[in-house]
PyMOL Python script that loads the backbone (N, CA, C, O; Angstrom):
from pymol import cmd

cmd.read_pdbstr("""\
ATOM      1  N   MET A   1      -7.763  -0.626  25.092  1.00  0.00           N
ATOM      2  CA  MET A   1      -6.854   0.012  24.180  1.00  0.00           C
ATOM      3  C   MET A   1      -7.282   1.446  23.936  1.00  0.00           C
ATOM      4  O   MET A   1      -8.406   1.693  23.500  1.00  0.00           O
ATOM      5  N   GLY A   2      -6.396   2.398  24.214  1.00  0.00           N
ATOM      6  CA  GLY A   2      -6.711   3.802  24.008  1.00  0.00           C
ATOM      7  C   GLY A   2      -6.476   4.214  22.573  1.00  0.00           C
ATOM      8  O   GLY A   2      -5.904   3.474  21.773  1.00  0.00           O
ATOM      9  N   LYS A   3      -6.929   5.404  22.273  1.00  0.00           N
ATOM     10  CA  LYS A   3      -6.710   5.927  20.929  1.00  0.00           C
ATOM     11  C   LYS A   3      -5.239   6.334  20.806  1.00  0.00           C
ATOM     12  O   LYS A   3      -4.751   7.162  21.576  1.00  0.00           O
ATOM     13  N   GLU A   4      -4.548   5.754  19.848  1.00  0.00           N
ATOM     14  CA  GLU A   4      -3.130   6.043  19.668  1.00  0.00           C
ATOM     15  C   GLU A   4      -2.936   7.141  18.647  1.00  0.00           C
ATOM     16  O   GLU A   4      -3.714   7.279  17.703  1.00  0.00           O
ATOM     17  N   LYS A   5      -1.871   7.931  18.852  1.00  0.00           N
ATOM     18  CA  LYS A   5      -1.535   8.996  17.921  1.00  0.00           C
ATOM     19  C   LYS A   5      -1.069   8.376  16.610  1.00  0.00           C
ATOM     20  O   LYS A   5      -0.242   7.465  16.630  1.00  0.00           O
ATOM     21  N   PRO A   6      -1.580   8.845  15.461  1.00  0.00           N
ATOM     22  CA  PRO A   6      -1.145   8.280  14.176  1.00  0.00           C
ATOM     23  C   PRO A   6       0.347   8.534  13.941  1.00  0.00           C
ATOM     24  O   PRO A   6       0.893   9.551  14.369  1.00  0.00           O
ATOM     25  N   VAL A   7       0.979   7.608  13.264  1.00  0.00           N
ATOM     26  CA  VAL A   7       2.391   7.741  12.922  1.00  0.00           C
ATOM     27  C   VAL A   7       2.497   8.672  11.717  1.00  0.00           C
ATOM     28  O   VAL A   7       1.800   8.488  10.719  1.00  0.00           O
ATOM     29  N   GLU A   8       3.368   9.667  11.814  1.00  0.00           N
ATOM     30  CA  GLU A   8       3.507  10.626  10.716  1.00  0.00           C
ATOM     31  C   GLU A   8       3.985   9.916   9.453  1.00  0.00           C
ATOM     32  O   GLU A   8       4.896   9.090   9.501  1.00  0.00           O
ATOM     33  N   GLY A   9       3.365  10.245   8.328  1.00  0.00           N
ATOM     34  CA  GLY A   9       3.727   9.633   7.060  1.00  0.00           C
ATOM     35  C   GLY A   9       3.042   8.299   6.803  1.00  0.00           C
ATOM     36  O   GLY A   9       3.308   7.650   5.791  1.00  0.00           O
ATOM     37  N   LYS A  10       2.166   7.885   7.707  1.00  0.00           N
ATOM     38  CA  LYS A  10       1.439   6.615   7.552  1.00  0.00           C
ATOM     39  C   LYS A  10      -0.055   6.893   7.600  1.00  0.00           C
ATOM     40  O   LYS A  10      -0.498   7.834   8.259  1.00  0.00           O
ATOM     41  N   PHE A  11      -0.830   6.069   6.899  1.00  0.00           N
ATOM     42  CA  PHE A  11      -2.285   6.225   6.910  1.00  0.00           C
ATOM     43  C   PHE A  11      -2.916   4.879   6.593  1.00  0.00           C
ATOM     44  O   PHE A  11      -2.507   4.202   5.649  1.00  0.00           O
ATOM     45  N   VAL A  12      -3.892   4.498   7.367  1.00  0.00           N
ATOM     46  CA  VAL A  12      -4.608   3.245   7.140  1.00  0.00           C
ATOM     47  C   VAL A  12      -6.097   3.549   7.135  1.00  0.00           C
ATOM     48  O   VAL A  12      -6.602   4.252   8.011  1.00  0.00           O
ATOM     49  N   THR A  13      -6.787   3.018   6.149  1.00  0.00           N
ATOM     50  CA  THR A  13      -8.237   3.163   6.085  1.00  0.00           C
ATOM     51  C   THR A  13      -8.796   2.056   5.208  1.00  0.00           C
ATOM     52  O   THR A  13      -8.038   1.280   4.626  1.00  0.00           O
ATOM     53  N   SER A  14     -10.080   1.981   5.113  1.00  0.00           N
ATOM     54  CA  SER A  14     -10.717   1.088   4.154  1.00  0.00           C
ATOM     55  C   SER A  14     -11.417   1.960   3.122  1.00  0.00           C
ATOM     56  O   SER A  14     -11.837   3.078   3.420  1.00  0.00           O
ATOM     57  N   VAL A  15     -11.537   1.440   1.910  1.00  0.00           N
ATOM     58  CA  VAL A  15     -12.259   2.150   0.864  1.00  0.00           C
ATOM     59  C   VAL A  15     -13.285   1.195   0.279  1.00  0.00           C
ATOM     60  O   VAL A  15     -13.090  -0.021   0.270  1.00  0.00           O
ATOM     61  N   LYS A  16     -14.358   1.751  -0.200  1.00  0.00           N
ATOM     62  CA  LYS A  16     -15.440   0.947  -0.768  1.00  0.00           C
ATOM     63  C   LYS A  16     -15.392   1.041  -2.284  1.00  0.00           C
ATOM     64  O   LYS A  16     -15.206   2.125  -2.837  1.00  0.00           O
ATOM     65  N   VAL A  17     -15.557  -0.081  -2.950  1.00  0.00           N
ATOM     66  CA  VAL A  17     -15.617  -0.113  -4.412  1.00  0.00           C
ATOM     67  C   VAL A  17     -17.047   0.230  -4.816  1.00  0.00           C
ATOM     68  O   VAL A  17     -18.003  -0.413  -4.382  1.00  0.00           O
ATOM     69  N   GLY A  18     -17.175   1.252  -5.652  1.00  0.00           N
ATOM     70  CA  GLY A  18     -18.489   1.688  -6.099  1.00  0.00           C
ATOM     71  C   GLY A  18     -19.050   0.784  -7.188  1.00  0.00           C
ATOM     72  O   GLY A  18     -18.372  -0.144  -7.631  1.00  0.00           O
ATOM     73  N   PRO A  19     -20.265   1.040  -7.621  1.00  0.00           N
ATOM     74  CA  PRO A  19     -20.927   0.201  -8.616  1.00  0.00           C
ATOM     75  C   PRO A  19     -20.213   0.160  -9.970  1.00  0.00           C
ATOM     76  O   PRO A  19     -20.397  -0.786 -10.735  1.00  0.00           O
ATOM     77  N   LYS A  20     -19.408   1.171 -10.268  1.00  0.00           N
ATOM     78  CA  LYS A  20     -18.650   1.182 -11.529  1.00  0.00           C
ATOM     79  C   LYS A  20     -17.232   0.662 -11.342  1.00  0.00           C
ATOM     80  O   LYS A  20     -16.407   0.771 -12.249  1.00  0.00           O
ATOM     81  N   GLY A  21     -16.936   0.089 -10.157  1.00  0.00           N
ATOM     82  CA  GLY A  21     -15.611  -0.453  -9.899  1.00  0.00           C
ATOM     83  C   GLY A  21     -14.600   0.602  -9.465  1.00  0.00           C
ATOM     84  O   GLY A  21     -13.402   0.322  -9.425  1.00  0.00           O
ATOM     85  N   GLN A  22     -15.051   1.784  -9.147  1.00  0.00           N
ATOM     86  CA  GLN A  22     -14.150   2.874  -8.775  1.00  0.00           C
ATOM     87  C   GLN A  22     -13.941   2.908  -7.267  1.00  0.00           C
ATOM     88  O   GLN A  22     -14.810   2.510  -6.492  1.00  0.00           O
ATOM     89  N   ILE A  23     -12.754   3.398  -6.867  1.00  0.00           N
ATOM     90  CA  ILE A  23     -12.498   3.645  -5.456  1.00  0.00           C
ATOM     91  C   ILE A  23     -12.154   5.119  -5.284  1.00  0.00           C
ATOM     92  O   ILE A  23     -11.733   5.780  -6.232  1.00  0.00           O
ATOM     93  N   ILE A  24     -12.332   5.620  -4.089  1.00  0.00           N
ATOM     94  CA  ILE A  24     -11.993   7.007  -3.789  1.00  0.00           C
ATOM     95  C   ILE A  24     -10.713   7.003  -2.972  1.00  0.00           C
ATOM     96  O   ILE A  24     -10.610   6.301  -1.967  1.00  0.00           O
ATOM     97  N   VAL A  25      -9.734   7.797  -3.412  1.00  0.00           N
ATOM     98  CA  VAL A  25      -8.503   7.967  -2.644  1.00  0.00           C
ATOM     99  C   VAL A  25      -8.823   8.990  -1.551  1.00  0.00           C
ATOM    100  O   VAL A  25      -9.191  10.123  -1.861  1.00  0.00           O
ATOM    101  N   PRO A  26      -8.689   8.606  -0.282  1.00  0.00           N
ATOM    102  CA  PRO A  26      -9.048   9.525   0.800  1.00  0.00           C
ATOM    103  C   PRO A  26      -8.247  10.828   0.746  1.00  0.00           C
ATOM    104  O   PRO A  26      -7.099  10.841   0.302  1.00  0.00           O
ATOM    105  N   LYS A  27      -8.858  11.915   1.198  1.00  0.00           N
ATOM    106  CA  LYS A  27      -8.233  13.230   1.179  1.00  0.00           C
ATOM    107  C   LYS A  27      -6.886  13.220   1.882  1.00  0.00           C
ATOM    108  O   LYS A  27      -5.937  13.840   1.403  1.00  0.00           O
ATOM    109  N   GLU A  28      -6.786  12.527   3.009  1.00  0.00           N
ATOM    110  CA  GLU A  28      -5.528  12.486   3.747  1.00  0.00           C
ATOM    111  C   GLU A  28      -4.405  11.908   2.893  1.00  0.00           C
ATOM    112  O   GLU A  28      -3.266  12.368   2.971  1.00  0.00           O
ATOM    113  N   VAL A  29      -4.719  10.907   2.085  1.00  0.00           N
ATOM    114  CA  VAL A  29      -3.717  10.283   1.211  1.00  0.00           C
ATOM    115  C   VAL A  29      -3.407  11.207   0.041  1.00  0.00           C
ATOM    116  O   VAL A  29      -2.244  11.362  -0.332  1.00  0.00           O
ATOM    117  N   ARG A  30      -4.437  11.827  -0.547  1.00  0.00           N
ATOM    118  CA  ARG A  30      -4.200  12.781  -1.636  1.00  0.00           C
ATOM    119  C   ARG A  30      -3.297  13.909  -1.166  1.00  0.00           C
ATOM    120  O   ARG A  30      -2.384  14.316  -1.885  1.00  0.00           O
ATOM    121  N   ASP A  31      -3.545  14.416   0.032  1.00  0.00           N
ATOM    122  CA  ASP A  31      -2.709  15.478   0.585  1.00  0.00           C
ATOM    123  C   ASP A  31      -1.288  14.982   0.845  1.00  0.00           C
ATOM    124  O   ASP A  31      -0.321  15.684   0.546  1.00  0.00           O
ATOM    125  N   MET A  32      -1.156  13.774   1.401  1.00  0.00           N
ATOM    126  CA  MET A  32       0.153  13.210   1.733  1.00  0.00           C
ATOM    127  C   MET A  32       1.045  13.089   0.501  1.00  0.00           C
ATOM    128  O   MET A  32       2.250  13.331   0.576  1.00  0.00           O
ATOM    129  N   PHE A  33       0.447  12.714  -0.639  1.00  0.00           N
ATOM    130  CA  PHE A  33       1.211  12.489  -1.865  1.00  0.00           C
ATOM    131  C   PHE A  33       0.984  13.576  -2.913  1.00  0.00           C
ATOM    132  O   PHE A  33       1.420  13.441  -4.056  1.00  0.00           O
ATOM    133  N   ASN A  34       0.307  14.646  -2.526  1.00  0.00           N
ATOM    134  CA  ASN A  34       0.024  15.763  -3.428  1.00  0.00           C
ATOM    135  C   ASN A  34      -0.633  15.277  -4.726  1.00  0.00           C
ATOM    136  O   ASN A  34      -0.236  15.676  -5.821  1.00  0.00           O
ATOM    137  N   ILE A  35      -1.632  14.417  -4.587  1.00  0.00           N
ATOM    138  CA  ILE A  35      -2.367  13.892  -5.739  1.00  0.00           C
ATOM    139  C   ILE A  35      -3.469  14.881  -6.103  1.00  0.00           C
ATOM    140  O   ILE A  35      -4.295  15.254  -5.269  1.00  0.00           O
ATOM    141  N   GLN A  36      -3.460  15.289  -7.355  1.00  0.00           N
ATOM    142  CA  GLN A  36      -4.412  16.280  -7.858  1.00  0.00           C
ATOM    143  C   GLN A  36      -5.346  15.631  -8.882  1.00  0.00           C
ATOM    144  O   GLN A  36      -4.995  14.612  -9.477  1.00  0.00           O
ATOM    145  N   PRO A  37      -6.544  16.217  -9.095  1.00  0.00           N
ATOM    146  CA  PRO A  37      -7.433  15.691 -10.131  1.00  0.00           C
ATOM    147  C   PRO A  37      -6.702  15.613 -11.474  1.00  0.00           C
ATOM    148  O   PRO A  37      -6.025  16.561 -11.871  1.00  0.00           O
ATOM    149  N   GLY A  38      -6.838  14.506 -12.155  1.00  0.00           N
ATOM    150  CA  GLY A  38      -6.189  14.291 -13.443  1.00  0.00           C
ATOM    151  C   GLY A  38      -4.830  13.610 -13.352  1.00  0.00           C
ATOM    152  O   GLY A  38      -4.292  13.175 -14.371  1.00  0.00           O
ATOM    153  N   ASP A  39      -4.256  13.508 -12.134  1.00  0.00           N
ATOM    154  CA  ASP A  39      -2.974  12.815 -11.983  1.00  0.00           C
ATOM    155  C   ASP A  39      -3.116  11.338 -12.326  1.00  0.00           C
ATOM    156  O   ASP A  39      -4.177  10.744 -12.133  1.00  0.00           O
ATOM    157  N   MET A  40      -2.039  10.755 -12.836  1.00  0.00           N
ATOM    158  CA  MET A  40      -2.023   9.331 -13.154  1.00  0.00           C
ATOM    159  C   MET A  40      -1.479   8.563 -11.960  1.00  0.00           C
ATOM    160  O   MET A  40      -0.499   8.980 -11.342  1.00  0.00           O
ATOM    161  N   LEU A  41      -2.113   7.438 -11.635  1.00  0.00           N
ATOM    162  CA  LEU A  41      -1.647   6.540 -10.587  1.00  0.00           C
ATOM    163  C   LEU A  41      -1.315   5.203 -11.220  1.00  0.00           C
ATOM    164  O   LEU A  41      -1.939   4.803 -12.203  1.00  0.00           O
ATOM    165  N   LEU A  42      -0.351   4.524 -10.670  1.00  0.00           N
ATOM    166  CA  LEU A  42       0.067   3.222 -11.161  1.00  0.00           C
ATOM    167  C   LEU A  42      -0.464   2.162 -10.209  1.00  0.00           C
ATOM    168  O   LEU A  42      -0.226   2.242  -9.004  1.00  0.00           O
ATOM    169  N   MET A  43      -1.185   1.166 -10.732  1.00  0.00           N
ATOM    170  CA  MET A  43      -1.695   0.082  -9.904  1.00  0.00           C
ATOM    171  C   MET A  43      -0.908  -1.177 -10.206  1.00  0.00           C
ATOM    172  O   MET A  43      -0.790  -1.583 -11.362  1.00  0.00           O
ATOM    173  N   LEU A  44      -0.370  -1.792  -9.166  1.00  0.00           N
ATOM    174  CA  LEU A  44       0.350  -3.052  -9.279  1.00  0.00           C
ATOM    175  C   LEU A  44      -0.483  -4.100  -8.565  1.00  0.00           C
ATOM    176  O   LEU A  44      -0.959  -3.859  -7.456  1.00  0.00           O
ATOM    177  N   ALA A  45      -0.668  -5.260  -9.184  1.00  0.00           N
ATOM    178  CA  ALA A  45      -1.490  -6.297  -8.567  1.00  0.00           C
ATOM    179  C   ALA A  45      -0.819  -7.651  -8.686  1.00  0.00           C
ATOM    180  O   ALA A  45      -0.259  -7.993  -9.727  1.00  0.00           O
ATOM    181  N   ASP A  46      -0.880  -8.412  -7.617  1.00  0.00           N
ATOM    182  CA  ASP A  46      -0.321  -9.749  -7.563  1.00  0.00           C
ATOM    183  C   ASP A  46      -1.284 -10.604  -6.738  1.00  0.00           C
ATOM    184  O   ASP A  46      -1.670 -10.214  -5.636  1.00  0.00           O
ATOM    185  N   VAL A  47      -1.671 -11.763  -7.263  1.00  0.00           N
ATOM    186  CA  VAL A  47      -2.653 -12.607  -6.596  1.00  0.00           C
ATOM    187  C   VAL A  47      -2.216 -12.950  -5.171  1.00  0.00           C
ATOM    188  O   VAL A  47      -3.050 -13.000  -4.267  1.00  0.00           O
ATOM    189  N   GLU A  48      -0.939 -13.184  -4.965  1.00  0.00           N
ATOM    190  CA  GLU A  48      -0.450 -13.582  -3.647  1.00  0.00           C
ATOM    191  C   GLU A  48      -0.118 -12.405  -2.737  1.00  0.00           C
ATOM    192  O   GLU A  48      -0.241 -12.515  -1.517  1.00  0.00           O
ATOM    193  N   GLN A  49       0.304 -11.273  -3.315  1.00  0.00           N
ATOM    194  CA  GLN A  49       0.755 -10.158  -2.480  1.00  0.00           C
ATOM    195  C   GLN A  49      -0.251  -9.025  -2.359  1.00  0.00           C
ATOM    196  O   GLN A  49      -0.123  -8.189  -1.465  1.00  0.00           O
ATOM    197  N   GLY A  50      -1.236  -8.977  -3.224  1.00  0.00           N
ATOM    198  CA  GLY A  50      -2.259  -7.952  -3.123  1.00  0.00           C
ATOM    199  C   GLY A  50      -2.086  -6.839  -4.136  1.00  0.00           C
ATOM    200  O   GLY A  50      -1.474  -7.019  -5.189  1.00  0.00           O
ATOM    201  N   ILE A  51      -2.637  -5.685  -3.797  1.00  0.00           N
ATOM    202  CA  ILE A  51      -2.671  -4.535  -4.701  1.00  0.00           C
ATOM    203  C   ILE A  51      -1.884  -3.384  -4.080  1.00  0.00           C
ATOM    204  O   ILE A  51      -1.982  -3.130  -2.880  1.00  0.00           O
ATOM    205  N   ALA A  52      -1.112  -2.700  -4.900  1.00  0.00           N
ATOM    206  CA  ALA A  52      -0.405  -1.490  -4.472  1.00  0.00           C
ATOM    207  C   ALA A  52      -0.698  -0.403  -5.492  1.00  0.00           C
ATOM    208  O   ALA A  52      -0.737  -0.653  -6.696  1.00  0.00           O
ATOM    209  N   ILE A  53      -0.899   0.788  -4.996  1.00  0.00           N
ATOM    210  CA  ILE A  53      -1.131   1.939  -5.864  1.00  0.00           C
ATOM    211  C   ILE A  53      -0.097   2.988  -5.498  1.00  0.00           C
ATOM    212  O   ILE A  53       0.095   3.296  -4.322  1.00  0.00           O
ATOM    213  N   GLN A  54       0.560   3.528  -6.490  1.00  0.00           N
ATOM    214  CA  GLN A  54       1.522   4.595  -6.227  1.00  0.00           C
ATOM    215  C   GLN A  54       1.399   5.671  -7.276  1.00  0.00           C
ATOM    216  O   GLN A  54       0.817   5.465  -8.340  1.00  0.00           O
ATOM    217  N   THR A  55       1.956   6.824  -6.959  1.00  0.00           N
ATOM    218  CA  THR A  55       1.905   7.917  -7.916  1.00  0.00           C
ATOM    219  C   THR A  55       2.791   7.575  -9.104  1.00  0.00           C
ATOM    220  O   THR A  55       3.835   6.941  -8.958  1.00  0.00           O
ATOM    221  N   PHE A  56       2.364   7.999 -10.261  1.00  0.00           N
ATOM    222  CA  PHE A  56       3.061   7.642 -11.500  1.00  0.00           C
ATOM    223  C   PHE A  56       4.457   8.240 -11.570  1.00  0.00           C
ATOM    224  O   PHE A  56       5.343   7.672 -12.210  1.00  0.00           O
ATOM    225  N   ASN A  57       4.666   9.390 -10.914  1.00  0.00           N
ATOM    226  CA  ASN A  57       5.980  10.026 -10.982  1.00  0.00           C
ATOM    227  C   ASN A  57       7.050   9.270 -10.198  1.00  0.00           C
ATOM    228  O   ASN A  57       8.226   9.624 -10.280  1.00  0.00           O
ATOM    229  N   THR A  58       6.675   8.241  -9.442  1.00  0.00           N
ATOM    230  CA  THR A  58       7.664   7.434  -8.714  1.00  0.00           C
ATOM    231  C   THR A  58       8.129   6.227  -9.527  1.00  0.00           C
ATOM    232  O   THR A  58       8.942   5.435  -9.050  1.00  0.00           O
ATOM    233  N   THR A  59       7.620   6.082 -10.744  1.00  0.00           N
ATOM    234  CA  THR A  59       7.958   4.887 -11.519  1.00  0.00           C
ATOM    235  C   THR A  59       9.408   4.866 -11.980  1.00  0.00           C
ATOM    236  O   THR A  59       9.985   3.788 -12.116  1.00  0.00           O
ATOM    237  N   ASN A  60      10.015   6.026 -12.225  1.00  0.00           N
ATOM    238  CA  ASN A  60      11.418   6.038 -12.644  1.00  0.00           C
ATOM    239  C   ASN A  60      12.301   5.363 -11.611  1.00  0.00           C
ATOM    240  O   ASN A  60      13.152   4.546 -11.962  1.00  0.00           O
ATOM    241  N   GLU A  61      12.110   5.694 -10.344  1.00  0.00           N
ATOM    242  CA  GLU A  61      12.900   5.084  -9.273  1.00  0.00           C
ATOM    243  C   GLU A  61      12.631   3.579  -9.192  1.00  0.00           C
ATOM    244  O   GLU A  61      13.558   2.791  -9.009  1.00  0.00           O
ATOM    245  N   MET A  62      11.369   3.183  -9.329  1.00  0.00           N
ATOM    246  CA  MET A  62      11.019   1.764  -9.266  1.00  0.00           C
ATOM    247  C   MET A  62      11.693   0.987 -10.398  1.00  0.00           C
ATOM    248  O   MET A  62      12.264  -0.078 -10.165  1.00  0.00           O
ATOM    249  N   PHE A  63      11.630   1.516 -11.623  1.00  0.00           N
ATOM    250  CA  PHE A  63      12.243   0.819 -12.747  1.00  0.00           C
ATOM    251  C   PHE A  63      13.765   0.762 -12.611  1.00  0.00           C
ATOM    252  O   PHE A  63      14.381  -0.239 -12.978  1.00  0.00           O
ATOM    253  N   GLU A  64      14.367   1.814 -12.093  1.00  0.00           N
ATOM    254  CA  GLU A  64      15.814   1.815 -11.885  1.00  0.00           C
ATOM    255  C   GLU A  64      16.206   0.745 -10.860  1.00  0.00           C
ATOM    256  O   GLU A  64      17.248   0.103 -10.998  1.00  0.00           O
ATOM    257  N   ASN A  65      15.375   0.556  -9.842  1.00  0.00           N
ATOM    258  CA  ASN A  65      15.649  -0.494  -8.857  1.00  0.00           C
ATOM    259  C   ASN A  65      15.462  -1.887  -9.453  1.00  0.00           C
ATOM    260  O   ASN A  65      16.210  -2.810  -9.130  1.00  0.00           O
ATOM    261  N   LEU A  66      14.470  -2.037 -10.316  1.00  0.00           N
ATOM    262  CA  LEU A  66      14.216  -3.340 -10.946  1.00  0.00           C
ATOM    263  C   LEU A  66      15.239  -3.661 -12.026  1.00  0.00           C
ATOM    264  O   LEU A  66      15.667  -4.807 -12.164  1.00  0.00           O
ATOM    265  N   PHE A  67      15.629  -2.648 -12.788  1.00  0.00           N
ATOM    266  CA  PHE A  67      16.523  -2.835 -13.914  1.00  0.00           C
ATOM    267  C   PHE A  67      17.714  -1.869 -13.811  1.00  0.00           C
ATOM    268  O   PHE A  67      17.827  -0.932 -14.601  1.00  0.00           O
ATOM    269  N   PRO A  68      18.605  -2.107 -12.828  1.00  0.00           N
ATOM    270  CA  PRO A  68      19.718  -1.180 -12.654  1.00  0.00           C
ATOM    271  C   PRO A  68      20.669  -1.208 -13.848  1.00  0.00           C
ATOM    272  O   PRO A  68      20.836  -2.240 -14.499  1.00  0.00           O
ATOM    273  N   GLY A  69      21.266  -0.102 -14.114  1.00  0.00           N
ATOM    274  CA  GLY A  69      22.204  -0.015 -15.220  1.00  0.00           C
ATOM    275  C   GLY A  69      22.521   1.417 -15.535  1.00  0.00           C
ATOM    276  O   GLY A  69      22.080   2.338 -14.846  1.00  0.00           O
ATOM    277  N   LYS A  70      23.285   1.594 -16.577  1.00  0.00           N
ATOM    278  CA  LYS A  70      23.649   2.941 -16.977  1.00  0.00           C
ATOM    279  C   LYS A  70      22.465   3.659 -17.582  1.00  0.00           C
ATOM    280  O   LYS A  70      21.607   3.049 -18.220  1.00  0.00           O
ATOM    281  N   LYS A  71      22.432   4.943 -17.376  1.00  0.00           N
ATOM    282  CA  LYS A  71      21.346   5.758 -17.940  1.00  0.00           C
ATOM    283  C   LYS A  71      21.692   6.198 -19.331  1.00  0.00           C
ATOM    284  O   LYS A  71      20.904   6.893 -19.972  1.00  0.00           O
TER     285      LYS A  71
END
""", "prot")
cmd.dss("prot")
cmd.show_as("cartoon", "prot")
cmd.util.cbc("prot")
cmd.orient("prot")
C-alpha cells in the first residue's frame, strides 16, 4: 500500500490523553476549523456511538436540525 494523498477537508490522527485528562487538538484541525486559544468547543458523548467534538459556533445549526420550527 502506497502513501495516499489526504482527502481535502478530512483529517485522521490519534491523540493522547494527558495526566490531567486533557487532549491536544492537532494544529491541522485547529487550522481547518479556525480554532483559536480561548475558543469554546462542544463535546458530545454517547456510550454506543463514541465522542464528537465540534466548534461551539456550529451549535445553532445543530439545534435547528434537532428542534426545527419557527425562529
